[in-house]
C-alpha positions, 0 to 999 in steps of 0.5 A: 534464531530458530525461525523467520516469519514473513507476513506477505498477505496481511494475515498477521498485520492488517496491511490494507490500512497501510495501502490507504496511506500510499494510495491517498498520497498517489492520488494527491500526487496525480491530482485526483480523489480515490473513491470508495468503489475504486479502493474496494476493487484494489483490496488484495491486489498487487502494486502493478495492478494498483498503478494500472487501475489508478491511471485508468480511473484518472483517465491518464495514459499509462507511460511504462517508465513513469508508472514503474517509478511511481510503483517503486515510490508506492512500494517505498511508502508502503514499506515505510508505513509498515516499518513505522506502524506495523512493527510498532503495533506488533511489538505493543500487541505482543507485550500487552500494551495495546 
């Protein structure tokens, strides 16, 4: 292997769509509904900022321990989505079968 390429900011793979999956699951878990305005404010943000924004949007008190656990689950969901959809899409695109 001569090189390793990391796409941490969505340059190669549009990862915002993957955040949509995780955000929808998080809002459902918390009993709320994600509005387009709040979603737009989260584009490009960190998971920690996202958790804070979601709790504030839903009028929930941010308890650091559960919020940290939710942030870890949020990251896990996003990684699962990235592995399943991102790598497959990249493979299909590279081999001309998209």
